[in-house]
VEXZA-104135 format. One line per 5 residues: number of its first residue (from 1); their letters; for each residue y negated, x, z of C-alpha. Coordinates in pm, 1 decimal. Example, Ala and Ser with C-alpha at 12.3 -4.5 7.8 and 13.67 -1.06 7.14 Angstrom:
REM VEXZA-104135
1 = AS = 450.0,1230.0,780.0  106.0,1367.0,714.0
This chain:
REM VEXZA-104135
1 = MAIKS = -10127.2,12630.9,8800.0  -10006.8,12764.8,8467.2  -10201.8,12685.3,8156.0  -9971.1,12519.4,7902.4  -10140.1,12632.6,7578.5
6 = KARHD = -10442.6,12858.5,7542.7  -10558.9,12695.3,7220.0  -10527.8,12345.3,7364.2  -10688.7,12461.3,7688.4  -10990.1,12612.0,7510.4
11 = LTLRS = -11040.6,12305.5,7291.9  -11015.7,12066.2,7587.8  -11255.1,12264.2,7807.0  -11503.3,12303.9,7522.3  -11499.1,11928.5,7449.2
16 = IKREI = -11553.8,11830.9,7813.5  -11837.5,12080.8,7860.2  -12002.5,11963.5,7538.5  -11997.4,11596.3,7643.2  -12120.4,11663.3,7996.7
21 = GAGRD = -12387.0,11903.0,7870.7  -12513.9,11630.3,7639.2  -12519.6,11380.6,7927.0  -12270.3,11146.6,7762.8  -12069.9,10943.7,8018.0
26 = VAFWL = -12062.4,11232.5,8263.3  -11855.0,11055.1,8530.2  -11584.7,10976.1,8272.7  -11561.2,11333.1,8142.9  -11562.9,11477.0,8494.4
31 = DKAYT = -11271.9,11251.1,8580.0  -11097.3,11365.5,8261.0  -11132.2,11724.3,8377.0  -10965.2,11643.0,8710.2  -10678.6,11470.5,8525.9
36 = HYDNG = -10628.0,11775.8,8302.4  -10630.0,11996.2,8612.4  -10358.0,11783.0,8770.9  -10153.8,11807.6,8449.5  -10186.8,12187.0,8441.7
41 = LLDEA = -10407.1,12209.8,8134.3  -10718.0,12329.1,8322.3  -10733.1,12567.7,8617.5  -10959.1,12594.6,8924.5  -11212.1,12819.1,8747.8
46 = DIAEV = -11244.8,12557.9,8471.1  -11302.7,12280.6,8724.1  -11572.1,12488.3,8896.0  -11747.4,12533.8,8560.2  -11731.8,12163.4,8479.1
51 = ETLAQ = -11850.1,12056.4,8827.1  -12146.2,12296.4,8808.6  -12244.6,12152.7,8471.0  -12210.9,11793.6,8598.5  -12415.6,11869.7,8910.0
56 = AYYDA = -12691.7,12019.9,8695.1  -12699.4,11698.6,8492.5  -12722.7,11478.3,8803.0  -12992.8,11698.5,8954.2  -13196.1,11664.6,8635.0
61 = VDARE = -13154.2,11285.7,8639.9  -13261.1,11276.3,9006.2  -13571.9,11475.6,8925.3  -13669.9,11236.8,8646.3  -13607.4,10928.7,8861.4
66 = SADEV = -13807.6,11074.1,9149.6  -14103.7,11135.2,8918.3  -14090.0,10775.0,8797.2  -14063.4,10614.3,9141.3  -14353.6,10404.6,9270.5
71 = TETPD = -14432.4,10541.4,9611.9  -14642.2,10248.9,9737.8  -14583.5,9877.4,9719.1  -14906.9,9673.4,9719.0  -14944.3,9425.5,10002.7
76 = VPEVD = -14909.8,9061.6,9903.6  -15137.9,8840.2,10113.2  -14973.6,8543.7,10283.4  -15122.5,8198.9,10230.8  -15081.0,7955.0,10517.4
81 = GAENT = -14888.7,7647.4,10414.6  -14818.2,7784.4,10068.5  -14469.1,7734.3,9928.8  -14271.3,8052.0,9875.5  -14237.0,8035.0,9497.3
86 = TGEEN = -14084.9,8381.9,9465.7  -13757.1,8274.0,9619.7  -13768.5,8568.0,9862.3  -13687.3,8351.1,10162.6  -13385.4,8196.7,9991.3
91 = DTNEK = -13277.8,8543.4,9879.4  -13302.0,8671.8,10236.2  -13096.9,8380.4,10367.0  -12838.4,8441.3,10098.5  -12820.0,8807.1,10191.3
96 = EKTRM = -12768.5,8716.8,10556.0  -12482.7,8488.8,10459.0  -12334.2,8762.7,10243.7  -12352.7,9017.1,10523.0  -12149.7,8782.8,10744.3
101 = SDSAL = -11856.0,8828.0,10504.5  -11871.0,9209.1,10519.2  -11670.7,9421.2,10761.0  -11812.1,9479.6,11107.4  -11636.7,9817.3,11098.4
106 = AVYTA = -11911.0,9958.5,10872.3  -12154.3,10178.1,11067.1  -12373.5,10277.7,10772.3  -12520.2,10064.2,10492.1  -12685.4,10168.3,10165.3
111 = ISPNC = -12649.9,9895.3,9904.4  -12613.0,10025.3,9550.0  -12790.6,9866.4,9254.3  -12475.0,9925.1,9049.2  -12291.5,9594.7,9087.0
116 = NRPRS = -12257.9,9240.3,8956.3  -12386.8,8965.4,9184.0  -12185.2,8765.4,9269.9  -11824.1,8852.6,9183.8  -11662.1,8593.8,8956.4
121 = QPISK = -11323.3,8570.6,9132.5  -11196.7,8523.5,9490.3  -11092.8,8842.8,9668.2  -10718.0,8891.6,9630.0  -10677.7,9270.4,9602.1
126 = ITVHH = -10778.1,9602.1,9758.8  -10817.9,9911.8,9541.0  -10821.9,10250.5,9715.8  -10986.2,10551.0,9545.0  -11037.9,10914.6,9639.0
131 = MAGNT = -11380.8,11079.1,9626.9  -11245.5,11409.1,9487.3  -11462.5,11578.6,9747.1  -11546.1,11586.4,10118.7  -11852.7,11364.7,10086.9
136 = TLESF = -12044.7,11212.8,10379.5  -12152.9,10848.1,10380.7  -12515.4,10952.9,10338.6  -12438.0,11167.7,10034.9  -12218.9,10897.4,9885.2
141 = GALVG = -12498.3,10645.1,9937.6  -12742.3,10872.0,9753.4  -12490.8,10913.8,9472.6  -12422.2,10542.2,9412.6  -12791.1,10465.7,9469.2
146 = RPSRQ = -12870.7,10620.8,9130.2  -12870.2,10361.5,8848.8  -12787.1,10647.8,8611.3  -12453.9,10707.8,8790.1  -12330.8,10360.8,8691.2
151 = MSANY = -12070.8,10344.3,8965.6  -12035.6,10209.2,9317.5  -11777.1,10090.2,9568.6  -11770.5,9817.6,9829.0  -11690.4,10068.1,10104.2
156 = AIESS = -11652.8,10441.3,10156.9  -11482.7,10633.3,10437.0  -11576.7,10989.6,10528.6  -11339.0,11243.9,10682.9  -11466.4,11173.1,11035.3
161 = GRIGL = -11344.2,10812.8,10998.5  -11691.6,10657.0,10966.7  -11703.2,10358.1,10733.1  -11999.0,10272.2,10508.9  -12093.1,9957.8,10314.6
166 = FCHEA = -12237.0,10014.1,9967.2  -12170.8,9686.6,9788.0  -12135.4,9347.8,9959.5  -11787.3,9199.3,9940.5  -11940.7,8894.6,9771.3
171 = DRSWC = -12039.5,9123.4,9482.7  -11833.5,9312.9,9225.9  -11856.0,9690.6,9251.0  -11831.1,9923.6,8950.0  -11538.0,10132.8,9058.0
176 = SSSPW = -11201.4,10086.0,8886.5  -11283.4,10102.7,8512.3  -11169.1,9739.9,8500.0  -11398.4,9437.6,8542.4  -11083.4,9223.3,8575.5
181 = NDHRA = -10971.2,9422.1,8880.6  -11313.6,9482.1,9034.7  -11400.5,9109.9,9029.0  -11084.9,9050.3,9237.1  -11069.3,9364.8,9450.3
186 = VTIEV = -11254.4,9512.0,9743.7  -11288.2,9878.2,9644.5  -11274.8,10166.9,9892.5  -11360.4,10532.8,9826.0  -11199.5,10777.9,10072.7
191 = ANDSG = -11322.0,11135.6,10127.5  -11084.9,11430.7,10085.2  -11075.2,11701.5,10351.7  -10912.9,11942.5,10103.1  -10919.6,11977.4,9725.4
196 = APDWH = -10678.1,11998.1,9436.5  -10393.8,11969.3,9381.2  -10310.9,11736.2,9672.7  -10657.1,11591.2,9755.8  -10552.4,11544.1,10117.0
201 = VSDKA = -10715.3,11282.1,10342.0  -10781.3,11343.4,10712.6  -10586.3,11152.7,10977.9  -10909.7,10991.0,11100.1  -11000.3,10873.3,10751.2
206 = YAALL = -10648.9,10738.6,10697.1  -10655.7,10550.9,11029.2  -10994.9,10403.2,10935.4  -10854.0,10300.5,10596.2  -10571.1,10108.0,10764.2
211 = DLCTD = -10820.6,9935.9,10996.7  -11052.8,9844.8,10709.0  -10773.4,9712.1,10485.8  -10643.3,9499.0,10772.5  -10992.0,9360.5,10840.1
216 = ICRRN = -11048.9,9279.6,10470.9  -10715.6,9095.5,10449.8  -10780.1,8895.0,10766.8  -11123.6,8778.3,10660.2  -11018.8,8691.6,10305.1
221 = GIKEL = -10693.2,8512.0,10383.3  -10462.1,8778.1,10237.0  -10148.7,8721.4,10444.1  -9953.8,9021.6,10312.5  -10068.7,9342.1,10143.0
226 = TYTGD = -9817.5,9415.0,9867.7  -9767.7,9732.5,9666.1  -9558.7,9683.2,9350.4  -9632.0,10008.7,9167.6  -9839.2,9823.5,8907.1
231 = KNGSL = -10131.7,9579.9,8869.4  -9933.4,9284.0,9006.5  -9955.9,9379.0,9374.6  -10249.3,9312.3,9604.7  -10285.4,9688.4,9669.1
236 = TMHCF = -10381.7,9866.4,9347.0  -10483.9,10211.6,9219.3  -10757.7,10326.1,8981.0  -10493.7,10495.1,8761.6  -10344.0,10152.6,8681.4
241 = YAATA = -10654.1,10077.5,8472.9  -10768.1,10414.3,8333.1  -10637.7,10759.2,8240.6  -10727.2,10917.0,8572.8  -10555.3,11102.3,8857.3
246 = CPGPY = -10734.7,10883.4,9114.8  -10645.3,10826.6,9399.4  -10481.8,11171.7,9399.6  -10127.2,11271.2,9500.7  -10171.0,11239.7,9877.4
251 = LKSKF = -10305.6,10883.5,9879.2  -10065.5,10779.8,9601.8  -9774.9,10882.8,9821.6  -9917.5,10672.7,10105.3  -9948.3,10340.1,9922.1
256 = PDIAA = -9610.9,10200.0,10034.7  -9702.5,10297.8,10392.3  -10049.2,10139.7,10366.5  -9895.8,9812.9,10247.0  -9627.2,9820.7,10517.9
261 = QVTKR = -9860.6,9907.3,10806.8  -10132.0,9658.0,10714.1  -9876.7,9381.4,10660.7  -9720.1,9463.1,10998.5  -10058.8,9411.7,11163.9
266 = LKGDV = -10118.9,9089.0,10973.3  -9776.7,8957.6,11073.2  -9863.6,9039.5,11432.4  -10145.9,8786.1,11405.5  -9891.2,8504.9,11361.0
271 = ADAAP = -9659.2,8396.6,11639.9  -9287.3,8423.3,11558.8  -9363.4,8582.1,11221.7  -9086.0,8769.0,11043.8  -9091.9,9144.0,11110.4
276 = AKTQE = -9314.1,9338.4,10871.2  -9141.9,9551.9,10610.4  -9108.2,9924.1,10654.2  -9235.0,10165.8,10390.4  -8875.0,10218.3,10281.4
281 = QTFID = -8806.4,9845.7,10242.4  -9134.2,9801.4,10053.7  -9021.1,10063.1,9802.3  -8677.4,9902.0,9774.2  -8838.2,9565.6,9698.8
286 = VMAEK = -9044.6,9726.5,9422.9  -8734.5,9895.9,9278.8  -8530.1,9575.8,9291.7  -8799.0,9396.0,9093.7  -8806.8,9675.7,8834.9
291 = CQSRC = -8434.4,9736.9,8795.0  -8214.3,9444.5,8900.3  -8220.4,9234.4,8583.2  -8233.6,9544.8,8362.2  -7925.3,9693.2,8528.1
296 = LNAHL = -7729.6,9367.4,8525.3  -7799.7,9322.6,8154.4  -7663.8,9673.0,8096.7  -7356.1,9611.2,8319.9  -7470.4,9871.7,8572.0
301 = LPSLC = -7485.4,9831.1,8949.8  -7845.7,9776.9,9068.3  -7743.3,9916.0,9408.6  -7665.8,10253.0,9249.8  -7999.9,10262.5,9068.3
306 = IAQAC = -8195.9,10171.9,9382.8  -8004.4,10415.6,9605.0  -8062.4,10700.4,9360.0  -8434.5,10621.9,9337.4  -8461.7,10615.2,9719.8
311 = LESAY = -8278.7,10945.8,9755.6  -8431.4,11131.9,9460.3  -8793.9,11022.3,9519.5  -8799.6,11003.6,9902.3  -8873.4,10631.5,9870.9
316 = GTSEL = -9143.9,10684.5,9609.2  -9334.9,10956.0,9797.9  -9208.6,11275.5,9630.9  -9435.3,11494.2,9418.8  -9237.8,11404.1,9108.5
321 = AVQAN = -9259.4,11029.1,9176.6  -9631.0,11038.1,9254.1  -9736.9,11271.9,8974.4  -9495.2,11172.5,8697.7  -9340.3,10833.0,8792.2
326 = NLFGI = -9005.9,11014.8,8776.6  -8790.4,10842.6,9038.3  -8452.6,10998.8,8954.0  -8526.4,11368.0,8902.5  -8450.5,11340.6,8529.1
331 = KASNW = -8508.9,11675.1,8360.2  -8695.5,11716.9,8031.9  -8409.9,11836.9,7809.3  -8397.1,11651.3,7473.7  -8731.8,11493.1,7553.5
336 = SGRVY = -9043.0,11468.3,7335.6  -9268.0,11303.5,7592.9  -9488.6,11448.8,7866.3  -9335.0,11715.4,8091.3  -9408.6,11788.8,8457.8
341 = NKATK = -9307.2,12135.0,8582.9  -9217.7,12193.5,8946.7  -8995.7,12396.0,9178.4  -8663.4,12234.9,9267.2  -8348.6,12325.0,9460.5
346 = EWDGS = -8013.0,12350.4,9283.3  -7659.8,12408.8,9421.1  -7508.8,12714.8,9252.5  -7160.3,12651.9,9386.8  -7204.3,12827.8,9717.5
351 = KYITI = -7567.9,12787.6,9822.1  -7898.3,12623.2,9729.1  -8133.4,12823.5,9507.9  -8493.6,12743.4,9403.4  -8578.5,12727.4,9034.5
356 = TAGFR = -8875.8,12599.8,8831.7  -8779.2,12320.0,8595.1  -8945.2,12075.7,8358.2  -8906.3,11705.3,8434.9  -8974.6,11396.1,8228.4
361 = AYDTM = -9310.2,11227.7,8301.5  -9347.4,10850.9,8255.5  -9648.1,10620.9,8234.9  -9490.4,10358.5,8462.6  -9201.7,10310.3,8704.5
366 = AACVE = -9049.3,10053.1,8467.7  -9044.6,10308.7,8184.1  -8856.8,10548.1,8411.7  -8598.3,10281.4,8501.9  -8546.1,10198.0,8134.1
371 = DYIKK = -8492.1,10565.8,8049.9  -8243.1,10595.9,8338.9  -8046.2,10297.1,8208.0  -8054.2,10434.8,7853.2  -7915.6,10764.2,7981.6
376 = LTTMP = -7623.6,10599.8,8164.2  -7534.3,10362.1,7881.8  -7557.0,10602.0,7586.0  -7419.0,10931.3,7719.8  -7034.5,10940.1,7701.0
381 = RYSNL = -6995.5,11125.9,8031.1  -7144.1,10828.3,8220.0  -6932.3,10563.4,8043.2  -6724.0,10508.4,8357.6  -7031.8,10358.1,8526.3
386 = VGCTD = -7073.8,10079.7,8268.3  -6889.7,9776.0,8398.6  -6802.4,9941.4,8730.1  -6830.9,9687.3,9013.5  -6733.1,9908.9,9307.8
391 = INKAC = -7032.2,10093.5,9456.3  -6805.7,10345.4,9632.1  -6650.5,10445.6,9301.2  -6989.3,10441.4,9125.6  -7135.3,10685.1,9381.5
396 = EYIRA = -6835.0,10914.0,9327.5  -6857.0,10886.2,8948.2  -7229.6,10966.1,8924.0  -7184.5,11292.7,9110.2  -6860.4,11387.9,8931.9
401 = DGWAT = -7021.1,11307.5,8595.5  -7277.7,11579.6,8664.0  -7590.5,11389.5,8769.3  -7638.3,11601.5,9082.3  -7506.3,11936.3,9205.4
406 = SPTYT = -7523.6,11864.6,9579.0  -7175.4,11840.8,9736.8  -7302.4,11569.4,9973.3  -7466.1,11354.3,9701.1  -7205.0,11076.2,9709.1
411 = ASLLA = -7213.2,11047.2,10089.0  -7594.8,11042.5,10089.3  -7606.0,10762.8,9831.3  -7354.8,10550.8,10022.0  -7551.0,10598.8,10344.8
416 = VVKQF = -7861.7,10451.5,10177.5  -7658.5,10165.7,10029.0  -7513.7,10080.0,10369.5  -7840.0,10118.3,10564.7  -8031.7,9876.3,10342.3
421 = NLTRY = -7742.1,9654.0,10228.6  -7819.5,9729.8,9865.7  -7502.1,9564.2,9736.1  -7677.3,9230.1,9782.1  -7855.6,9307.1,9453.7
426 = DAAIK = -7518.7,9334.3,9273.8  -7411.0,8973.7,9325.6  -7457.3,8871.5,8962.2  -7264.4,9155.5,8798.9  -6920.1,9076.9,8658.1
431 = EDKPA = -6663.9,9318.6,8528.8  -6619.2,9301.8,8153.2  -6296.7,9114.3,8066.4  -6135.7,9058.3,7723.8  -6209.6,8721.1,7572.4
436 = AQTHQ = -5952.3,8449.7,7647.2  -5676.3,8432.3,7379.2  -5699.8,8118.3,7165.8  -5389.6,8153.7,6944.2  -5019.5,8235.3,6980.9
441 = EVWLD = -4759.8,8359.9,6741.6  -4454.1,8131.0,6767.1  -4105.3,8173.2,6625.4  -3751.1,8054.0,6703.4  -3426.6,8235.3,6664.8
446 = HVVLP = -3185.3,8077.4,6422.3  -3021.8,7793.4,6613.2  -2810.8,7483.7,6545.3  -2927.3,7164.3,6721.5  -2815.6,6802.0,6730.1
451 = NAAAM = -3008.9,6580.2,6488.1  -3216.0,6416.1,6765.8  -3337.6,6749.6,6909.2  -3407.7,6888.1,6562.8  -3612.5,6576.9,6484.0
456 = EFYLI = -3840.3,6648.0,6784.4  -3917.5,6994.8,6645.9  -3979.8,6844.9,6303.9  -4229.2,6588.5,6437.0  -4427.9,6863.9,6615.9
461 = AKKYG = -4434.9,7074.5,6298.8  -4546.3,6773.0,6096.9  -4824.2,6697.5,6346.6  -4980.6,7041.5,6280.2  -4917.2,7041.6,5905.4
466 = LDNDK = -4629.5,7288.8,5921.2  -4358.0,7072.2,5767.0  -4227.7,7063.5,5409.4  -4113.8,7424.8,5416.6  -4457.6,7565.5,5517.1
471 = AYHAK = -4336.2,7704.9,5847.7  -4058.7,7466.9,5949.8  -3724.4,7497.5,5773.8  -3410.3,7298.1,5849.0  -3090.8,7177.6,5677.3
476 = YVEV = -2784.8,6973.5,5767.9  -2474.6,7169.5,5859.3  -2114.1,7094.0,5949.9  -2023.2,7180.6,6309.5
């Protein structure tokens, strides 16, 4: 991955190494390093340096904690008939009750001290994280068992598909950089069977994740797992709450599928339930929520916007959509914001060629939609799309106006529109029409009328204040 600027690279790496070396919020700065790697500012050698420094810090902390541990616990004699004033019995009963609310899918348990007991809100969300490493349950348990680490998760899944419990569901884990989210969410850390840049997850771990999410929803009365691309859905990401790359590109691309598959299973629990949404329909629902009112206010067809997003981003799963929230393949020309560089195919008039291009990077999907609308409504070449109410013409215009080079772009857009009946989102759009005329210019040719007919014209003119030579003129004549 190319380094964008040597000076910026050196300063960033130096700052991260300084903070980690001093033991200041090591987990935060390690996560920062991964984010900079994903953005192309740091390379693999830099990450290796930072990870080595972080591991040395954690090893030193472990050594200190081990030296301070009390190895023996003195026996406390029991007194027959004495009341248990320590509350240990009540605490044990409470723990047994708590365990009943945890998933039976967990095969390993190591409860972390890093949590708030109990959580302050009912469970209404699931937040999926990536471990940024191929960590076993035992190693993860040792990691979150350190008070110095100041992090935990309700569950973790290793690459073999084994599931571990590390924080009771009744308690709030320290996982998402957001107390608001963690008090509402069951958090899950998933191991990666390969590293950067994709942070892939094994098929067994992914299958276990679907099983665990389904189980959590069933036991907590979540009837549908929804992914909205922001904090509003019941399936959320760490990166919604902090400047982090977590859960990594691979899992990010899977969120619509996770929501669709889990909801399909939940719907299967109910007789005669409506069919669960596909991953594609889940993405379309998210896009409709983000773009429909914005497009209608701008006199653009929402169906065109949604179809383009589906086609350009592979229903939200493309590298550009996952890494940069760029749903339309908008390039970075005349752009002062963040840029994401990637290989892309272009039609040169006779064949497809591969080039490397810079693309606009957005903080949110909504920001991308707003930039798309701004582009169509302010650039003269797209003016034929404003007020257009015919999706067939709109799909022809967008290609002819130069949005895409593919000769089949119009046909591909219309196929998506037809498959998912996207014109249903256009119902409220109306073609711009000139305002109704409220006045008329009236005049009569010179004419001679009988007195009675002339008097009728006079009375009308008088009614509207046009008599007495203001606009009405008449005189007696000999015929």
